[in-house]
N, C-alpha and C positions, 0 to 999 in steps of 0.2 A: 715238248719234254716227258718221256716217259715215265709215270709214277709208278708206283709201287706194285705188284702183283698181287691179283685180286684171284683167291682161291675159292674155288664152288662146286660142289656135288651136285650132278643129275639121277634123281631117283625118278624111279618109273619113267625112264628116259625117252621110251618110245624111239621116234629118229632123231630126236635131240633137238625138237623144234625150241623148246624151253630155253635148252643152254646156249642156242643160236642167235635167240633175242638176248640174251646178256650177254653173249661175247659182244654183238654189237654195240650196246649201250656202255658197255665196261672201254673197250677200245675208242669209242666218240669221247669219253669222260678220259682220256690220256691211259688208262690202267693198262695191263696186260693180261687179261683171263686167263687162268689154268684152272680145267677140269681133274680134281685130284681124287675122285672116287662116280662110277655110273654103274648103275643097277638098273636092269632090265631082263625079262626071262621071256620075253617074244621071239623066237627064233629070227624070223623074217625081222625084225626091226633089231635085232642087234648083227644081223649080216648088211643092214643099211653103215647102222654106227661104224661097224669096220671099215665100212666103205670110204666114208670121211672124215672117218678118227683110225686109223689103220696101227697109231701105236697105244691105243688106249686098252686097258685091259675091262672088261667088261664082269660086272659081278652077278650072279641069279639073284635068288629068292631072300629077298632083304629082312622076311621076319627069321631069318635065319643067321642074320650077320650081326654081331657082339659090337655095339654102337663103339666102345673103346677105342675095337680096332682099324675103325675110319680115319684118313688123316685128317689135321684140323685143316678149318676153312672157315671161310667168313660168311659165305651165302649156299643154301640150301633150295634145290629148286626141286619140283615135285608135282608132278601130274597127276597124283592118286586117283587109282580107278575109281572111276564116274559111274558106270551100270548100277551100282548100289542105289542110287541118289535120281538115275535118269528116266523121263518119262516113259521112255522105251522100255525099261525092263518093270520088273515089279517092284521097284521103288523100298526096296527094303531097309537099306540102309546100316546101320551100324547093326542088324540081325543077319546081314548080308557078310562071308567072308571078305569080301571085296572092299565092302564099307571099311571093316575093321583096320584096314590098312594105313590111314588116318592116324593110327595111335601109333604106328611105328615110324612115321612122320614124328611126331611130336616125342618117342622117345628117344630118337636120335638129336633133337634140338634141346633137350633138355643134357643129353649127357654130352652136348658138344657145343654149347650153346653159341651157337655163329652171332654174326654181327646182326643179321637178316634173313629172309627167306622169303620164296613167291612161290606160291601154291596156285593151283585150276583147277578149277569142276563143271562141272554142268550147272547149267540154271537153276535144274530142279532143284536142285540143293536149297536152297535159299528158303521155299516153302515147304519141303519134305518134313514129317512128321510135325506139321502145323508151326515149322520152326525151332522144332527143339532140337533138331541133328546140326541146325547153322550155331546154335548156342553153346551149345556141347564142343564144337569146333572152337568157335572163339573164345567161351571162358577157358576152357584148358590153354589156352594160346596164349592167354594172358597171364595165367597164372605162372607158366612157365617165365616170364619175365618181359613180354613184348608186348610193346605198341601195336594193336594188329588194324588194317585199316581194309575192307572187303569191299567191293561195289561189281555189277554187271555192266560189262562192258561189250559192244559188238562192234566186231568186224568192220560193216560197211561205214564205221565213222571213223578208221585207219587206212582207207585208201586200197585197199581190199575189196573185190565184188562177190563180197558173201554175205549172207545174213547169216552170222552166227554170234551168238549171246553166248557169255560163257561169266562164270564168276571168279574171279582174281584175289587174290589174299596177298599182303604185301605185312611182312613186320619187321622192326627192327628195337633191337633191343633196348629196352627202357633208358640203362643210363648211359648210352648213347647221345640220346635226344631227350625232351620234352615232350613231344607229342608225337603221333600217329602221323604218317604221311599219307598226305590229300591222292585220292584217286580220282578227283573232279578235273576239270577243264582242261582237258587236252584239245587240242589244237583236233579241229574236223577235216579229214580227206577223203572226197568221193572217188570212186573208179566204177566204171561198167564193166560186164564181161567184155566186150573187143580189147579191152586190155590187154587180155590174156592169151585169147583165140590165137590157132596157128590155122594156116590155110591150104589147101592141096592134099590134104590126107585122104586116104581109104575110106569109102563110104560104105554104107550096110546096104545089099541088095537082098537081106531077109523076106518072107514072107509075109510080115507085121509090115515092116518099112514100107514094102511094096505099097501093103494095102494101104496106110497111112497116107502117101504120096499120089496114089491113084484118088483119093477122095479129100486134099489138099494141100497147097502148095507149101516148098518150103515158109516162105513169108505168114502164111496163116498158120502153121503150126505153132511159129517161134512165139513163147510165153505160156504155151498151152501145158497140163497135165492131163495127162492119161489114166484116168482114176475113178472109182468106184462112191471116192471118200467123200468128196464133197459135190456141190452145183454150183453153178454159174458158168459164166463165158470164157471165164480162162480154164474148163474141164473139158475133156473130153471123155465120154462113156464107153463101156462095151457094149452098151447097145445103141449108141452112134454108129459104130462099127459093125453092129450086129455078131459080135464074134463066137456071142455063146449059140446062136440059134437066131431065126427070125425073130424083128419084132415090128407089130403092126404099129400106125402112129397113133393107135389107143392109147398101147401098152407104153409106149413112148414120154405119150405125157403122162400114165399114173407114174412112170417110175421117175422123171423128175417134179412131181407132187412129192410122190414118197423120200424122195432123197430131201427135199426140204423140210416137209411136214416133222418126221423122225426126230429131227435136233432140236422143236420148239421144248421149250421147258413147262410149259400148259400139262404136258403128256404124263410126266414124272408125278406130278400131282392125282391124276386121273387115274393114272397105274396104281399110284402107292408106293414106289419107288425115289430113292435119290438119284437127280435128274443123270442123266449122263448121255455125252454127245451121239444119239444116233441109237433111236431104243424102237423096238420091233410094235405097228401096231395092227391090233386086231381088224377083222373085216367090217366090225362097226364102227369102228374109228374111223380109218380109212372112207368110210360112207359119208363122213364129218365134211368132208374137203373135196371127194370125188364121187360122182355119181355116173351108175353103168350099171345097165340089167345084165353085164357078162360079166360084173367085177370077180365073183367068182370062177368064172372058167380061167379069165384072166390071171388072178393070180396062181392058180394052179397050173398054168400053161410057163409062167416068168418062175415057177419056184421049180419045177423040173429041170427047165433050162439051165438055173444056175444064176437067175438073175438077182432072184430073192431067196431069201433062208426064212422057215417056219419055224419059232425057237420062241423059248421063253427069256422076258427079258430078266437082266440083270440087279441083283440086289448086293450091295457094298458091306464088305464083311471089317470090323475092325479085329486086330489081333495084336498080343503084347507079347514083347521078347525083352530077354536081359542083353546087352550088350557085354561085350569082354570086359568092360573096365566099372561094371556092376549096373551103370545107368539102363534106367527101362524107358524101351521105344515103343512107339507104336505104329504098326502097318494096316494099311487096308489094303484091299483086292473086292474083284467082283466076280461073283458066282451066278450060275444059273439061277432065279427063283421060281422052283414047281409048283410054287401056290397059286401063282397066277398064271391068266390064261395067254396060250402062246399067241406070238402075231407075226408079221411079215418083216421084215429088216431087209434091206439092199444089203449084198455081199460085200461089203464094202472092201476094200484093199488098195495101195495106192504102188503094188510093185505085183500084182497079178501080169502085168504084161511085159516084155523085153522093151518096151520104149514107157518110162516114166514118166518123164517131161522131157518137151523140145526148149533148151532155154533162150532168150533173146537175146543176142550181142547189146543190145541197150538198156537192158535190165543187171540185178545182179543174180548170183546163184543164192538159192534157198541153202539152209545149213546142212553142209552135206556129212554126211552118216556112211561108217562101212557098205550097210547094206543096201543101199542104193547108189553107190557109186556110179556102176558099172551099167544103171537105166536111164541114167542123165543122157541125152544127144544135142548135140549142133548141127547146125545147116552147116554143109561145107560143100561148094562149085556145086548147088543145085539138089545135093541130097545130103542125109544125113548121117552122123556119123556117131559116135562115143566118144568121153573128152579121152584127150590122152593124157598120161602118167605127167607129162610136163605142164599140162597146162591145168592138171589137179594139185601141183608143187605150187605154181602162181596165184591160185585159187587159195592157199594159206602162207602166201608172200615168203618163198622162199626162193633164195638166190638162184640165178643161172646155172653158176657153179656147184650147186647143190649134187652130187650122185645119190644115182635110183635106178640101179642096173638089177631089176627084179620083174618076177612074171606082173602082169597087169593086172592079174586076179589080186594077187598077195601085196600089190603096192595101193590098190584102192583101198584095201582091208586099212593096210598102214593109214592111208590118208586121212580117211573116216576118222579113226582117232586122235589124230595129231591135234597140236595147237596151230594158234595164226601169230607167226613170227613177228610183225611190226605192232601187235599188243603187246606182245611180251617184253617186245623192247622198247616200248613207251611206257609200260608198268616199272620196267628194270632199271630205267633211265632215273627216275626219282629214285628209288633204293639205293642205287650206285651214287648221287649225289648226296644222300644224306650220309652214308657210312663213310 
């Protein structure tokens, strides 16, 4: 028997992942979900929303929308922009224009007083500005009259083969219940990449892929990352492939040692800077763990070829900003410390090459972000190829019926910023049950 209509709005909608998870949860609970307002500004995302919800009107910039003009609704959904809090960005938080969009969410919640809300953001928000950013969000939502729960959940625990940790907020109006909704003890489901992979798709014959396959079998490449950012057996480095020029056996040994040593925390104290993951080391410091009469000539050769960089270490500086709501926020960033001697550092990078990683069908995918999805490859019929858009959708738990008619580059950009639907569904189910 169908219960009442459950009305909701979808802010910063993207391609509609939060909406989809909420709709699934509502239908399972016997409600008829109805989206009464959608806001999104990204052109490609709007195109996908229209493909899947052709009758819906899409509103643009939410900062220019009078909350009183929004139709009444039961639940607010919002994956408010995360770049301001992400470790991949400058982490400026509320000092960043994108970070202030949380206050538009709060503005609409205060004006419309819905029964509840679901918000999603990056894990980095938890510790941003020493926890002050999270405290502002929680205290403001509490003051608006809501019990608020928050928790970092990983998509690998919800039957999706992707390592993706995100923070989820669920709020329920205090007059509707006596306590916050628990986000603990969700049933765990596991899956591997094999679950989502297609087969028989065209493979790559590029020079880089050909080089890889000349040196390794597809099975040997499975699970390997091609990057100069970390050491270990799971990584293939540029010097292993001699991509920037010939490298002697001795130089490989030096590079492998430098890769590991530069990450040790003892060097921060010796250099006199706050530790960072990968510091430049002087020739003298390198000589403490690698001895060779030709060390300087080797370092010069590797620098000229671009395997290492001769640079100053970076110091951390702290800056204060005033957020639009008057709150004082603190941000940190790294700049070269020219008072310290230059040293040699690996030219680190995880996207330096066409292939960033070859995924293993027996494992799970790393956290998928817009900037590197086209650099993830899988084995197929003895060759290598990039992920298909349908495989990408499956890695976020989208159903096969979801329409995604878009250019590959734009599609991966959208997927890297979307949500994992089964996690949203699980969280939404608890909110729907409560209200």
